[in-house]
Structure formats: structure tokens, C-alpha cells
LUMROPA-176209 format. One record per residue (C-alpha): x, z, y; residue number from 1. Coordinates in steps of 0.5 Angstrom, whole numbers. Each point is the difference from the previous one (the first is absolute). Example, Ala and Ser with C-alpha at 12.3 -4.5 7.8 and 13.67 -1.06 7.14 Angstrom:
<rs>
<r><X>25</X><Z>16</Z><Y>-9</Y><k>1</k></r>
<r><X>2</X><Z>-2</Z><Y>7</Y><k>2</k></r>
</rs>
This chain:
<rs>
<r><X>-25</X><Z>43</Z><Y>43</Y><k>1</k></r>
<r><X>-5</X><Z>1</Z><Y>-6</Y><k>2</k></r>
<r><X>-1</X><Z>-8</Z><Y>0</Y><k>3</k></r>
<r><X>7</X><Z>-1</Z><Y>0</Y><k>4</k></r>
<r><X>1</X><Z>5</Z><Y>-6</Y><k>5</k></r>
<r><X>-6</X><Z>-3</Z><Y>-4</Y><k>6</k></r>
<r><X>3</X><Z>-7</Z><Y>1</Y><k>7</k></r>
<r><X>7</X><Z>2</Z><Y>-2</Y><k>8</k></r>
<r><X>-4</X><Z>3</Z><Y>-6</Y><k>9</k></r>
<r><X>-3</X><Z>-6</Z><Y>-2</Y><k>10</k></r>
<r><X>6</X><Z>-4</Z><Y>1</Y><k>11</k></r>
<r><X>3</X><Z>4</Z><Y>-5</Y><k>12</k></r>
<r><X>-5</X><Z>-2</Z><Y>-6</Y><k>13</k></r>
<r><X>3</X><Z>-7</Z><Y>-1</Y><k>14</k></r>
<r><X>7</X><Z>3</Z><Y>0</Y><k>15</k></r>
<r><X>-1</X><Z>5</Z><Y>-5</Y><k>16</k></r>
<r><X>-4</X><Z>-6</Z><Y>-4</Y><k>17</k></r>
<r><X>6</X><Z>-4</Z><Y>0</Y><k>18</k></r>
<r><X>5</X><Z>6</Z><Y>-1</Y><k>19</k></r>
<r><X>-4</X><Z>2</Z><Y>-6</Y><k>20</k></r>
<r><X>0</X><Z>-7</Z><Y>-3</Y><k>21</k></r>
<r><X>7</X><Z>0</Z><Y>0</Y><k>22</k></r>
<r><X>1</X><Z>6</Z><Y>-3</Y><k>23</k></r>
<r><X>-5</X><Z>-1</Z><Y>-5</Y><k>24</k></r>
<r><X>3</X><Z>-6</Z><Y>-2</Y><k>25</k></r>
<r><X>8</X><Z>2</Z><Y>0</Y><k>26</k></r>
<r><X>-1</X><Z>6</Z><Y>-4</Y><k>27</k></r>
<r><X>-3</X><Z>-4</Z><Y>-6</Y><k>28</k></r>
<r><X>6</X><Z>-5</Z><Y>1</Y><k>29</k></r>
<r><X>5</X><Z>6</Z><Y>-2</Y><k>30</k></r>
<r><X>4</X><Z>-1</Z><Y>-6</Y><k>31</k></r>
<r><X>-3</X><Z>4</Z><Y>-6</Y><k>32</k></r>
<r><X>-7</X><Z>1</Z><Y>-3</Y><k>33</k></r>
<r><X>-4</X><Z>6</Z><Y>1</Y><k>34</k></r>
<r><X>-4</X><Z>-2</Z><Y>-7</Y><k>35</k></r>
<r><X>7</X><Z>0</Z><Y>-4</Y><k>36</k></r>
<r><X>2</X><Z>7</Z><Y>3</Y><k>37</k></r>
<r><X>-6</X><Z>3</Z><Y>-2</Y><k>38</k></r>
<r><X>0</X><Z>-3</Z><Y>-7</Y><k>39</k></r>
<r><X>8</X><Z>2</Z><Y>-1</Y><k>40</k></r>
<r><X>-2</X><Z>7</Z><Y>3</Y><k>41</k></r>
<r><X>-6</X><Z>1</Z><Y>-5</Y><k>42</k></r>
<r><X>4</X><Z>-3</Z><Y>-6</Y><k>43</k></r>
<r><X>-6</X><Z>-5</Z><Y>0</Y><k>44</k></r>
<r><X>1</X><Z>-6</Z><Y>-5</Y><k>45</k></r>
<r><X>1</X><Z>-5</Z><Y>5</Y><k>46</k></r>
<r><X>-4</X><Z>-5</Z><Y>-3</Y><k>47</k></r>
<r><X>-4</X><Z>-5</Z><Y>3</Y><k>48</k></r>
<r><X>-7</X><Z>3</Z><Y>-1</Y><k>49</k></r>
<r><X>2</X><Z>7</Z><Y>3</Y><k>50</k></r>
<r><X>4</X><Z>-3</Z><Y>6</Y><k>51</k></r>
<r><X>-7</X><Z>-4</Z><Y>1</Y><k>52</k></r>
<r><X>-4</X><Z>6</Z><Y>0</Y><k>53</k></r>
<r><X>4</X><Z>4</Z><Y>4</Y><k>54</k></r>
<r><X>1</X><Z>-6</Z><Y>6</Y><k>55</k></r>
<r><X>-8</X><Z>0</Z><Y>0</Y><k>56</k></r>
<r><X>-1</X><Z>8</Z><Y>0</Y><k>57</k></r>
<r><X>5</X><Z>0</Z><Y>6</Y><k>58</k></r>
<r><X>-4</X><Z>-6</Z><Y>3</Y><k>59</k></r>
<r><X>6</X><Z>-5</Z><Y>1</Y><k>60</k></r>
<r><X>-3</X><Z>-5</Z><Y>-4</Y><k>61</k></r>
<r><X>-3</X><Z>-3</Z><Y>6</Y><k>62</k></r>
<r><X>3</X><Z>-5</Z><Y>5</Y><k>63</k></r>
<r><X>4</X><Z>3</Z><Y>5</Y><k>64</k></r>
<r><X>-4</X><Z>-2</Z><Y>6</Y><k>65</k></r>
<r><X>-6</X><Z>3</Z><Y>-4</Y><k>66</k></r>
<r><X>4</X><Z>6</Z><Y>0</Y><k>67</k></r>
<r><X>1</X><Z>0</Z><Y>7</Y><k>68</k></r>
<r><X>-7</X><Z>-1</Z><Y>2</Y><k>69</k></r>
<r><X>-2</X><Z>5</Z><Y>-4</Y><k>70</k></r>
<r><X>5</X><Z>5</Z><Y>3</Y><k>71</k></r>
<r><X>-2</X><Z>-2</Z><Y>7</Y><k>72</k></r>
<r><X>-7</X><Z>1</Z><Y>-2</Y><k>73</k></r>
<r><X>0</X><Z>7</Z><Y>-2</Y><k>74</k></r>
<r><X>4</X><Z>2</Z><Y>6</Y><k>75</k></r>
<r><X>-5</X><Z>-3</Z><Y>5</Y><k>76</k></r>
<r><X>-6</X><Z>2</Z><Y>-4</Y><k>77</k></r>
<r><X>2</X><Z>7</Z><Y>-3</Y><k>78</k></r>
<r><X>7</X><Z>2</Z><Y>3</Y><k>79</k></r>
<r><X>2</X><Z>-1</Z><Y>-7</Y><k>80</k></r>
<r><X>8</X><Z>-1</Z><Y>-1</Y><k>81</k></r>
<r><X>-1</X><Z>-1</Z><Y>-7</Y><k>82</k></r>
<r><X>3</X><Z>4</Z><Y>-6</Y><k>83</k></r>
<r><X>7</X><Z>2</Z><Y>-3</Y><k>84</k></r>
<r><X>1</X><Z>-5</Z><Y>-6</Y><k>85</k></r>
<r><X>4</X><Z>6</Z><Y>-3</Y><k>86</k></r>
<r><X>-4</X><Z>7</Z><Y>2</Y><k>87</k></r>
<r><X>-7</X><Z>-3</Z><Y>1</Y><k>88</k></r>
<r><X>-1</X><Z>4</Z><Y>6</Y><k>89</k></r>
<r><X>-2</X><Z>-3</Z><Y>7</Y><k>90</k></r>
<r><X>5</X><Z>-3</Z><Y>4</Y><k>91</k></r>
<r><X>-3</X><Z>3</Z><Y>6</Y><k>92</k></r>
<r><X>1</X><Z>7</Z><Y>-2</Y><k>93</k></r>
<r><X>7</X><Z>-1</Z><Y>-3</Y><k>94</k></r>
<r><X>2</X><Z>-3</Z><Y>7</Y><k>95</k></r>
<r><X>-4</X><Z>6</Z><Y>4</Y><k>96</k></r>
<r><X>3</X><Z>5</Z><Y>-4</Y><k>97</k></r>
<r><X>7</X><Z>-3</Z><Y>2</Y><k>98</k></r>
<r><X>-1</X><Z>-1</Z><Y>7</Y><k>99</k></r>
<r><X>2</X><Z>7</Z><Y>3</Y><k>100</k></r>
<r><X>7</X><Z>0</Z><Y>-2</Y><k>101</k></r>
<r><X>1</X><Z>-7</Z><Y>2</Y><k>102</k></r>
<r><X>-3</X><Z>1</Z><Y>7</Y><k>103</k></r>
<r><X>3</X><Z>7</Z><Y>1</Y><k>104</k></r>
<r><X>7</X><Z>-3</Z><Y>-2</Y><k>105</k></r>
<r><X>-1</X><Z>-6</Z><Y>5</Y><k>106</k></r>
<r><X>-3</X><Z>4</Z><Y>6</Y><k>107</k></r>
<r><X>6</X><Z>6</Z><Y>-1</Y><k>108</k></r>
<r><X>5</X><Z>-6</Z><Y>0</Y><k>109</k></r>
<r><X>-3</X><Z>-3</Z><Y>6</Y><k>110</k></r>
<r><X>1</X><Z>6</Z><Y>3</Y><k>111</k></r>
<r><X>7</X><Z>1</Z><Y>-2</Y><k>112</k></r>
<r><X>2</X><Z>-7</Z><Y>3</Y><k>113</k></r>
<r><X>-4</X><Z>1</Z><Y>7</Y><k>114</k></r>
<r><X>3</X><Z>7</Z><Y>1</Y><k>115</k></r>
<r><X>7</X><Z>-3</Z><Y>-1</Y><k>116</k></r>
<r><X>0</X><Z>-7</Z><Y>2</Y><k>117</k></r>
<r><X>-4</X><Z>1</Z><Y>7</Y><k>118</k></r>
<r><X>4</X><Z>6</Z><Y>3</Y><k>119</k></r>
<r><X>7</X><Z>-3</Z><Y>-3</Y><k>120</k></r>
<r><X>-2</X><Z>-7</Z><Y>3</Y><k>121</k></r>
<r><X>-1</X><Z>3</Z><Y>7</Y><k>122</k></r>
<r><X>6</X><Z>4</Z><Y>0</Y><k>123</k></r>
<r><X>4</X><Z>-6</Z><Y>-2</Y><k>124</k></r>
<r><X>-3</X><Z>-5</Z><Y>5</Y><k>125</k></r>
<r><X>1</X><Z>5</Z><Y>6</Y><k>126</k></r>
<r><X>7</X><Z>2</Z><Y>-2</Y><k>127</k></r>
<r><X>2</X><Z>-7</Z><Y>-2</Y><k>128</k></r>
<r><X>7</X><Z>-1</Z><Y>-2</Y><k>129</k></r>
<r><X>2</X><Z>7</Z><Y>-1</Y><k>130</k></r>
<r><X>1</X><Z>4</Z><Y>-6</Y><k>131</k></r>
<r><X>-7</X><Z>2</Z><Y>-1</Y><k>132</k></r>
<r><X>-2</X><Z>-7</Z><Y>0</Y><k>133</k></r>
<r><X>6</X><Z>-2</Z><Y>-5</Y><k>134</k></r>
<r><X>-2</X><Z>5</Z><Y>-5</Y><k>135</k></r>
<r><X>-8</X><Z>-2</Z><Y>1</Y><k>136</k></r>
<r><X>2</X><Z>-7</Z><Y>-2</Y><k>137</k></r>
<r><X>5</X><Z>1</Z><Y>-5</Y><k>138</k></r>
<r><X>-6</X><Z>5</Z><Y>-3</Y><k>139</k></r>
<r><X>-5</X><Z>-6</Z><Y>0</Y><k>140</k></r>
<r><X>5</X><Z>-5</Z><Y>-3</Y><k>141</k></r>
<r><X>1</X><Z>5</Z><Y>-6</Y><k>142</k></r>
<r><X>-7</X><Z>2</Z><Y>-1</Y><k>143</k></r>
<r><X>-2</X><Z>-8</Z><Y>0</Y><k>144</k></r>
<r><X>6</X><Z>-1</Z><Y>-5</Y><k>145</k></r>
<r><X>-2</X><Z>6</Z><Y>-5</Y><k>146</k></r>
<r><X>-6</X><Z>-2</Z><Y>-5</Y><k>147</k></r>
<r><X>-5</X><Z>6</Z><Y>0</Y><k>148</k></r>
<r><X>0</X><Z>-1</Z><Y>-8</Y><k>149</k></r>
<r><X>8</X><Z>1</Z><Y>0</Y><k>150</k></r>
<r><X>-1</X><Z>6</Z><Y>5</Y><k>151</k></r>
<r><X>-6</X><Z>3</Z><Y>-4</Y><k>152</k></r>
<r><X>4</X><Z>0</Z><Y>-7</Y><k>153</k></r>
<r><X>6</X><Z>3</Z><Y>3</Y><k>154</k></r>
<r><X>-4</X><Z>5</Z><Y>3</Y><k>155</k></r>
<r><X>-3</X><Z>2</Z><Y>-7</Y><k>156</k></r>
<r><X>7</X><Z>-1</Z><Y>-4</Y><k>157</k></r>
<r><X>6</X><Z>3</Z><Y>4</Y><k>158</k></r>
<r><X>-3</X><Z>6</Z><Y>3</Y><k>159</k></r>
<r><X>-2</X><Z>2</Z><Y>-7</Y><k>160</k></r>
<r><X>7</X><Z>-1</Z><Y>-3</Y><k>161</k></r>
<r><X>4</X><Z>3</Z><Y>6</Y><k>162</k></r>
<r><X>-4</X><Z>6</Z><Y>2</Y><k>163</k></r>
<r><X>-5</X><Z>0</Z><Y>-6</Y><k>164</k></r>
<r><X>-6</X><Z>-1</Z><Y>5</Y><k>165</k></r>
<r><X>-5</X><Z>-6</Z><Y>0</Y><k>166</k></r>
<r><X>-6</X><Z>-1</Z><Y>4</Y><k>167</k></r>
<r><X>-7</X><Z>2</Z><Y>-3</Y><k>168</k></r>
<r><X>-4</X><Z>-5</Z><Y>-3</Y><k>169</k></r>
<r><X>-6</X><Z>3</Z><Y>-1</Y><k>170</k></r>
<r><X>-6</X><Z>-2</Z><Y>4</Y><k>171</k></r>
<r><X>-4</X><Z>4</Z><Y>3</Y><k>172</k></r>
<r><X>-7</X><Z>-2</Z><Y>4</Y><k>173</k></r>
<r><X>0</X><Z>1</Z><Y>7</Y><k>174</k></r>
<r><X>-7</X><Z>4</Z><Y>0</Y><k>175</k></r>
<r><X>3</X><Z>4</Z><Y>-6</Y><k>176</k></r>
<r><X>6</X><Z>3</Z><Y>4</Y><k>177</k></r>
<r><X>2</X><Z>-4</Z><Y>7</Y><k>178</k></r>
<r><X>7</X><Z>4</Z><Y>0</Y><k>179</k></r>
<r><X>2</X><Z>-2</Z><Y>-7</Y><k>180</k></r>
<r><X>-3</X><Z>-7</Z><Y>1</Y><k>181</k></r>
<r><X>4</X><Z>-1</Z><Y>6</Y><k>182</k></r>
<r><X>7</X><Z>3</Z><Y>-3</Y><k>183</k></r>
<r><X>-1</X><Z>-4</Z><Y>-6</Y><k>184</k></r>
<r><X>-1</X><Z>-7</Z><Y>4</Y><k>185</k></r>
<r><X>5</X><Z>1</Z><Y>5</Y><k>186</k></r>
<r><X>6</X><Z>-2</Z><Y>-3</Y><k>187</k></r>
<r><X>-3</X><Z>-7</Z><Y>-3</Y><k>188</k></r>
<r><X>-3</X><Z>-1</Z><Y>7</Y><k>189</k></r>
<r><X>7</X><Z>1</Z><Y>4</Y><k>190</k></r>
<r><X>3</X><Z>-5</Z><Y>-5</Y><k>191</k></r>
<r><X>-6</X><Z>-5</Z><Y>1</Y><k>192</k></r>
<r><X>0</X><Z>1</Z><Y>7</Y><k>193</k></r>
<r><X>7</X><Z>-1</Z><Y>2</Y><k>194</k></r>
<r><X>0</X><Z>-8</Z><Y>-1</Y><k>195</k></r>
<r><X>-6</X><Z>0</Z><Y>4</Y><k>196</k></r>
<r><X>3</X><Z>4</Z><Y>5</Y><k>197</k></r>
<r><X>7</X><Z>-4</Z><Y>1</Y><k>198</k></r>
<r><X>-4</X><Z>-6</Z><Y>2</Y><k>199</k></r>
<r><X>-5</X><Z>3</Z><Y>4</Y><k>200</k></r>
<r><X>6</X><Z>4</Z><Y>4</Y><k>201</k></r>
<r><X>3</X><Z>-7</Z><Y>1</Y><k>202</k></r>
<r><X>-6</X><Z>-3</Z><Y>3</Y><k>203</k></r>
<r><X>-1</X><Z>6</Z><Y>4</Y><k>204</k></r>
<r><X>7</X><Z>0</Z><Y>3</Y><k>205</k></r>
<r><X>-1</X><Z>-8</Z><Y>1</Y><k>206</k></r>
<r><X>-6</X><Z>1</Z><Y>4</Y><k>207</k></r>
<r><X>2</X><Z>6</Z><Y>4</Y><k>208</k></r>
<r><X>6</X><Z>-4</Z><Y>2</Y><k>209</k></r>
<r><X>-5</X><Z>-6</Z><Y>2</Y><k>210</k></r>
<r><X>-5</X><Z>4</Z><Y>4</Y><k>211</k></r>
<r><X>6</X><Z>5</Z><Y>4</Y><k>212</k></r>
<r><X>2</X><Z>-7</Z><Y>3</Y><k>213</k></r>
<r><X>-7</X><Z>-1</Z><Y>3</Y><k>214</k></r>
<r><X>-1</X><Z>0</Z><Y>8</Y><k>215</k></r>
<r><X>-5</X><Z>6</Z><Y>-1</Y><k>216</k></r>
<r><X>5</X><Z>4</Z><Y>-4</Y><k>217</k></r>
<r><X>5</X><Z>-1</Z><Y>6</Y><k>218</k></r>
<r><X>-5</X><Z>2</Z><Y>5</Y><k>219</k></r>
<r><X>-2</X><Z>6</Z><Y>-4</Y><k>220</k></r>
<r><X>7</X><Z>2</Z><Y>0</Y><k>221</k></r>
<r><X>1</X><Z>-2</Z><Y>8</Y><k>222</k></r>
<r><X>-6</X><Z>5</Z><Y>1</Y><k>223</k></r>
<r><X>4</X><Z>6</Z><Y>-3</Y><k>224</k></r>
<r><X>-5</X><Z>1</Z><Y>-5</Y><k>225</k></r>
<r><X>2</X><Z>5</Z><Y>-6</Y><k>226</k></r>
<r><X>4</X><Z>-4</Z><Y>-6</Y><k>227</k></r>
<r><X>-5</X><Z>3</Z><Y>-5</Y><k>228</k></r>
<r><X>-6</X><Z>-3</Z><Y>4</Y><k>229</k></r>
<r><X>3</X><Z>-7</Z><Y>1</Y><k>230</k></r>
<r><X>2</X><Z>0</Z><Y>-8</Y><k>231</k></r>
<r><X>-6</X><Z>3</Z><Y>-3</Y><k>232</k></r>
<r><X>-6</X><Z>-3</Z><Y>5</Y><k>233</k></r>
<r><X>3</X><Z>-6</Z><Y>3</Y><k>234</k></r>
<r><X>5</X><Z>-3</Z><Y>-5</Y><k>235</k></r>
<r><X>-2</X><Z>3</Z><Y>-7</Y><k>236</k></r>
<r><X>-7</X><Z>-2</Z><Y>0</Y><k>237</k></r>
<r><X>1</X><Z>-7</Z><Y>2</Y><k>238</k></r>
<r><X>6</X><Z>-1</Z><Y>-5</Y><k>239</k></r>
<r><X>-5</X><Z>3</Z><Y>-6</Y><k>240</k></r>
<r><X>-4</X><Z>-6</Z><Y>-1</Y><k>241</k></r>
<r><X>5</X><Z>-4</Z><Y>-4</Y><k>242</k></r>
<r><X>2</X><Z>6</Z><Y>-4</Y><k>243</k></r>
<r><X>-8</X><Z>1</Z><Y>-2</Y><k>244</k></r>
<r><X>0</X><Z>-7</Z><Y>-2</Y><k>245</k></r>
<r><X>6</X><Z>1</Z><Y>-4</Y><k>246</k></r>
<r><X>-3</X><Z>6</Z><Y>-3</Y><k>247</k></r>
<r><X>-6</X><Z>-4</Z><Y>-2</Y><k>248</k></r>
<r><X>4</X><Z>-5</Z><Y>-3</Y><k>249</k></r>
<r><X>4</X><Z>5</Z><Y>-4</Y><k>250</k></r>
<r><X>-6</X><Z>3</Z><Y>-3</Y><k>251</k></r>
<r><X>0</X><Z>-4</Z><Y>-7</Y><k>252</k></r>
<r><X>8</X><Z>1</Z><Y>-1</Y><k>253</k></r>
<r><X>-2</X><Z>8</Z><Y>1</Y><k>254</k></r>
<r><X>-6</X><Z>-1</Z><Y>-5</Y><k>255</k></r>
<r><X>4</X><Z>-4</Z><Y>-5</Y><k>256</k></r>
<r><X>6</X><Z>4</Z><Y>1</Y><k>257</k></r>
<r><X>-4</X><Z>6</Z><Y>-3</Y><k>258</k></r>
<r><X>0</X><Z>-3</Z><Y>-6</Y><k>259</k></r>
<r><X>7</X><Z>1</Z><Y>-2</Y><k>260</k></r>
<r><X>0</X><Z>7</Z><Y>3</Y><k>261</k></r>
<r><X>-6</X><Z>2</Z><Y>-4</Y><k>262</k></r>
<r><X>4</X><Z>-2</Z><Y>-6</Y><k>263</k></r>
<r><X>6</X><Z>4</Z><Y>2</Y><k>264</k></r>
<r><X>-3</X><Z>6</Z><Y>2</Y><k>265</k></r>
<r><X>-6</X><Z>0</Z><Y>-5</Y><k>266</k></r>
<r><X>-5</X><Z>0</Z><Y>5</Y><k>267</k></r>
<r><X>-7</X><Z>-2</Z><Y>-3</Y><k>268</k></r>
<r><X>-2</X><Z>-5</Z><Y>5</Y><k>269</k></r>
<r><X>-2</X><Z>-8</Z><Y>0</Y><k>270</k></r>
<r><X>7</X><Z>-2</Z><Y>0</Y><k>271</k></r>
<r><X>1</X><Z>3</Z><Y>-7</Y><k>272</k></r>
<r><X>-7</X><Z>-2</Z><Y>-2</Y><k>273</k></r>
<r><X>2</X><Z>-7</Z><Y>2</Y><k>274</k></r>
<r><X>7</X><Z>0</Z><Y>-4</Y><k>275</k></r>
<r><X>-4</X><Z>3</Z><Y>-6</Y><k>276</k></r>
<r><X>-5</X><Z>-6</Z><Y>0</Y><k>277</k></r>
<r><X>5</X><Z>-5</Z><Y>1</Y><k>278</k></r>
<r><X>4</X><Z>2</Z><Y>-6</Y><k>279</k></r>
<r><X>-7</X><Z>0</Z><Y>-4</Y><k>280</k></r>
<r><X>-2</X><Z>-6</Z><Y>3</Y><k>281</k></r>
<r><X>-7</X><Z>4</Z><Y>2</Y><k>282</k></r>
<r><X>-2</X><Z>-6</Z><Y>5</Y><k>283</k></r>
<r><X>-6</X><Z>4</Z><Y>3</Y><k>284</k></r>
<r><X>4</X><Z>6</Z><Y>2</Y><k>285</k></r>
<r><X>5</X><Z>-5</Z><Y>3</Y><k>286</k></r>
<r><X>-5</X><Z>-4</Z><Y>4</Y><k>287</k></r>
<r><X>-4</X><Z>6</Z><Y>2</Y><k>288</k></r>
<r><X>7</X><Z>4</Z><Y>3</Y><k>289</k></r>
<r><X>2</X><Z>-6</Z><Y>3</Y><k>290</k></r>
<r><X>-7</X><Z>-1</Z><Y>3</Y><k>291</k></r>
<r><X>0</X><Z>7</Z><Y>3</Y><k>292</k></r>
<r><X>7</X><Z>-1</Z><Y>3</Y><k>293</k></r>
<r><X>-2</X><Z>-6</Z><Y>3</Y><k>294</k></r>
<r><X>-6</X><Z>3</Z><Y>3</Y><k>295</k></r>
<r><X>4</X><Z>6</Z><Y>3</Y><k>296</k></r>
<r><X>5</X><Z>-5</Z><Y>3</Y><k>297</k></r>
<r><X>-5</X><Z>-4</Z><Y>3</Y><k>298</k></r>
<r><X>-3</X><Z>6</Z><Y>3</Y><k>299</k></r>
<r><X>6</X><Z>3</Z><Y>3</Y><k>300</k></r>
<r><X>2</X><Z>-6</Z><Y>3</Y><k>301</k></r>
<r><X>-7</X><Z>0</Z><Y>3</Y><k>302</k></r>
<r><X>2</X><Z>7</Z><Y>3</Y><k>303</k></r>
<r><X>6</X><Z>-3</Z><Y>3</Y><k>304</k></r>
<r><X>-4</X><Z>-5</Z><Y>4</Y><k>305</k></r>
<r><X>-5</X><Z>5</Z><Y>2</Y><k>306</k></r>
<r><X>6</X><Z>5</Z><Y>2</Y><k>307</k></r>
<r><X>3</X><Z>-5</Z><Y>5</Y><k>308</k></r>
<r><X>-5</X><Z>2</Z><Y>5</Y><k>309</k></r>
<r><X>2</X><Z>7</Z><Y>0</Y><k>310</k></r>
<r><X>7</X><Z>-3</Z><Y>3</Y><k>311</k></r>
<r><X>-1</X><Z>-6</Z><Y>4</Y><k>312</k></r>
<r><X>-6</X><Z>1</Z><Y>5</Y><k>313</k></r>
<r><X>-1</X><Z>-7</Z><Y>0</Y><k>314</k></r>
<r><X>-2</X><Z>-1</Z><Y>-7</Y><k>315</k></r>
<r><X>-7</X><Z>0</Z><Y>-1</Y><k>316</k></r>
<r><X>-4</X><Z>-2</Z><Y>-6</Y><k>317</k></r>
<r><X>-6</X><Z>-3</Z><Y>1</Y><k>318</k></r>
</rs>
């Protein structure tokens, strides 16, 4: 197992390198120039000398390939993601400070999604073509059709207009007040988790229907085993492998969806940091956030691969 994990971790390195190169180049191709933004906001005369001085001060006078090699070398040798062009703070410090909000939101959204998707998907499969099945399928289609950013905006606007209430947008760290933290994060987590719950529920239903038609399930029924035992021990465990794979594939969407939700609910996470950095063309912050998110997504998929052995005894990692 340890050898397998080591090989997988080593295999992540070229993927990260290629992804970082793409992000590094693309963010510098976004229309707009950070130098022009700084000159305009600081009311500095945009003459050639002041512009050239600012470009040299920011380290943007070097060719792009040299900037990239310097950036990668700083990460490999010193673990340094660079400094913000605007604040002058280390990017790693800024990202680490925003991580708890984003990962807490993602974890709660995943918990909400699985809490809804698994039981409803199983119920829809074992009660196929009943009223419960039709309601579950209609709910999943509705959640797939409704964008999370629209739902979040409606939750913020209409309750305040109709009843004078809106979700609290003050962020409280978990270690400071766990109950208040969960209370404040619950509404955005539910909204973010709904889309994931819909597609996961449909996958759970599909795989359960396929497994329930297998011969060993018919044998279990014929032996007179309890329905709960047949469903939970024999059917659900075998149906969960594609579901777990789907959850791993949805991880980038879960983290990416947090960008908009954090903006709507004013949560100080990496999504809000990324939006501000894009608006300011703060290249080191943008690439730093994408790199951290990329590492997180790859580690999540590694955990998904390792979890296969828990559901299928035939899977062995060597």
C-alpha cells in the first residue's frame, strides 16, 4: 500500500507541473495590465519612465519563461509561492489564511450532498416507479437545472424582502465558536451541496437498480434475508464504487462552485481571494490559489482510489 501511495504521489508531479504552466501563461493573457491598473489607481503619471520603473520593480521585465522558471524554482527550493503584487505579502500566507473557510464550506457541502443523495437514491431504486421514485427523480432534475449562484442570490434577496430576514454573513472561525461557525456556514453549504446531491442521487439510483438485478441479490432474497441486510450489506456496498468515483470527479466543481458562493455570502475563503486577484491582475496570487486547489483536487482523487479497497475486497493496491 505504501509503495502504491508513493508511486501515485510521484505521478502527481508532472501533472502539477503541466497544470501550473498552463495557469501561469493563461493568467498573463487575460485582457488588462496590472501596471496600468496600479498607475491609474495611484494617480501616477503614465509616462514611459514611471511605467518602466514599475515593471522592473514588479519583476515583469523578464521574459515569461524566465519568470516561470524563477517561480517554480522558488516553490521547489523554498516553498515560496511569491508575493502579492499589490499587498506585498507572501502568497502562501494569504492562501493559508483563506483555506479554512473554503475547505470547511466544501466539507459541509459534501456532507449535505451525501446525506441527501445516498438515502434518497437507495429509496428511489428499491421503490422503483412509485410515487417516492417520481418525486426523487423530479427533485434531482430540478436541482440540476437550478444554478447554485441563482439559488444563493434568491436566498439572500427574497427572505429579506418578504420577512425581513437574511442569512448571517459574518464569518466565525471554527476554533473560535464551532456552533456559530456551523450555523453561519449551513445555508451556503446546503446551496452548494444541492447540485452535487442531484447527480450523486441519480448515479446511486442507477447503480442500485443494476446491482439489485444481479443473481447474488436474488439468492439473498430467496434465502429469506432481511431487506435491510440485503440492501445495506450486499447491494449498496457494491453500488457505491461508481458513486465514489463520481464524487472524486465532482471535487473540482465543488471547490470551483465555492468561488461564487463565497462572493454571495461574503465568506473570506480562497474563492473571494481569487476573484479579487483576478480583478487586480495579481498574477502570483492567482497562480498560487490555482496551484493549491490543484493539489487538493489531486489528493482527493487519490483518497477516492484508496477507498475502493473498502468497498470491493477484490481491489488490492500494490
